C-alpha positions as CSV (number, residue, x, y, z in Angstrom):
1,X,76.2,255.0,186.9
2,X,72.6,256.2,186.4
3,X,70.4,253.2,185.5
4,X,67.1,253.4,183.6
5,X,64.3,251.0,182.9
6,X,63.4,251.6,179.3
7,X,61.9,250.1,176.1
8,X,64.2,248.5,173.5
9,X,62.4,248.5,170.1
10,X,62.4,245.4,167.9
11,X,60.3,244.3,165.0
12,X,59.5,245.7,161.5
13,X,58.2,249.0,160.3
14,X,54.7,249.5,161.6
15,X,55.0,246.2,163.6
16,X,56.8,247.2,166.8
17,X,57.7,244.8,169.6
18,X,59.5,246.0,172.7
19,X,61.6,244.5,175.4
20,X,61.6,246.1,178.8
21,X,65.3,246.4,179.7
22,X,67.5,247.8,182.4
23,X,70.3,249.8,180.9
24,X,72.8,252.6,181.6
25,X,71.0,256.0,180.9
26,X,73.8,257.0,178.5
27,X,73.3,254.0,176.1
28,X,71.3,254.4,173.0
29,X,67.7,253.2,172.8
30,X,68.4,249.8,171.2
31,X,71.9,249.5,172.6
32,X,73.5,247.2,175.1
33,X,71.3,246.4,178.1
34,X,72.2,245.2,181.6
35,X,69.2,242.9,181.9
36,X,65.9,242.2,180.1
37,X,63.0,242.1,182.5
38,X,59.9,242.0,180.3
39,X,58.0,242.2,177.0
40,X,55.6,244.6,175.5
41,X,53.7,243.9,172.2
42,X,51.3,246.8,171.5
43,X,50.0,245.5,168.2
44,X,48.3,242.4,169.6
45,X,44.7,242.8,170.9
46,X,44.8,243.0,173.9
47,X,48.4,244.2,174.2
48,X,50.8,241.6,175.4
49,X,52.5,242.8,178.6
50,X,54.8,240.5,180.5
51,X,57.0,241.8,183.3
52,X,59.3,239.8,185.6
53,X,57.9,241.4,188.8
54,X,60.7,240.1,191.1
55,X,63.4,241.7,188.9
56,X,61.5,244.9,188.4
57,X,61.1,245.3,192.1
58,X,64.8,244.7,192.6
59,X,65.8,247.3,190.1
60,X,63.3,249.8,191.4
61,X,64.6,249.2,195.0
62,X,68.2,249.9,194.0
63,X,67.3,253.2,192.3
64,X,66.6,252.5,188.7
65,X,64.4,255.2,187.1
66,X,61.7,254.0,184.7
67,X,61.0,256.1,181.6
68,X,57.5,257.4,181.1
69,X,56.3,254.6,178.8
70,X,57.7,252.0,181.2
71,X,56.2,253.7,184.2
72,X,52.8,253.4,182.5
73,X,53.4,249.7,181.9
74,X,54.5,249.2,185.5
75,X,51.4,250.9,186.7
76,X,49.2,248.6,184.6
77,X,50.9,245.5,185.9
78,X,50.9,246.7,189.5
79,X,54.6,246.7,190.0
80,X,54.8,250.4,190.5
81,X,52.1,250.3,193.2
82,X,53.8,247.4,194.9
83,X,57.1,249.4,195.0
84,X,55.3,252.5,196.4
85,X,53.0,250.6,198.8
86,X,49.8,251.6,197.1
87,X,46.7,249.4,196.4
88,X,47.0,247.1,193.4
89,X,45.1,248.0,190.1
90,X,42.5,245.8,188.4
91,X,43.9,242.8,186.6
92,X,45.0,243.0,183.0
93,X,43.0,241.7,180.1
94,X,44.4,238.5,178.8
95,X,43.7,237.1,175.3
96,X,41.5,234.1,175.2
97,X,43.3,230.9,174.2
98,X,42.6,229.9,170.6
99,X,40.4,226.9,170.1
100,X,42.0,223.7,168.8
101,X,41.0,223.6,165.1
102,X,41.5,219.8,164.9
103,X,39.1,219.2,167.9
104,X,36.5,221.5,166.3
105,X,36.8,219.7,163.0
106,X,36.4,216.2,164.6
107,X,33.4,217.4,166.6
108,X,31.8,218.7,163.4
109,X,32.6,215.5,161.5
110,X,31.1,213.3,164.2
111,X,27.9,215.4,164.0
112,X,27.7,214.6,160.3
113,X,28.5,210.8,160.4
114,X,25.1,209.5,161.5
115,X,22.9,212.1,159.8
116,X,21.2,211.6,156.5
117,X,20.8,214.5,154.1
118,X,18.3,216.9,155.7
119,X,17.2,218.7,152.6
120,X,16.4,217.8,149.1
121,X,18.3,218.9,146.1
122,X,17.3,222.2,144.5
123,X,16.8,220.6,141.1
124,X,15.3,217.2,141.0
125,X,17.3,214.4,139.4
126,X,15.9,213.3,136.0
127,X,14.9,209.7,135.9
128,X,16.1,207.4,133.2
129,X,12.6,206.6,132.0
130,X,11.8,210.4,131.6
131,X,15.1,210.9,129.7
132,X,14.3,208.1,127.2
133,X,10.8,209.5,126.7
134,X,12.2,213.0,126.1
135,X,14.8,211.7,123.7
136,X,12.1,209.7,121.7
137,X,9.9,212.8,121.5
138,X,12.8,215.0,120.3
139,X,13.8,212.4,117.7
140,X,10.2,212.2,116.5
141,X,10.0,216.0,116.2
142,X,13.3,216.2,114.3
143,X,12.2,213.6,111.8
144,X,8.9,215.4,111.2
145,X,10.7,218.7,110.6
146,X,13.1,217.2,108.1
147,X,10.2,215.5,106.2
148,X,8.3,218.7,105.9
């Protein structure tokens, strides 16, 4: 039986996710697999690549042939170089862990607790005395206009 290491496509339209699988070469692309040895998510930035190096080395040592896309992935992870005895490549880019939103909010809230307002309002608040004077002046004007 000829064994291949190939990609099994999952996901929706225009949102592919792949599993790196070991399967008989005669099975269809998304058919039955002997073993799953990794993940490949090309849509994420940077691409998420996870390969069980021990299992990949085993299958390569017993003669499993990787397809071209899987060969490129194995070269990125360094498993192909390890199998062939070549020097290892540079490490892969890894996505930075996301900051905890709750901790960021708490830190921001603590910064605001002791502070007093730093700026003044754009429009000054009208004082009660000024309002009463304005109302009296408006009332006087309206009575004058009605008398005339």
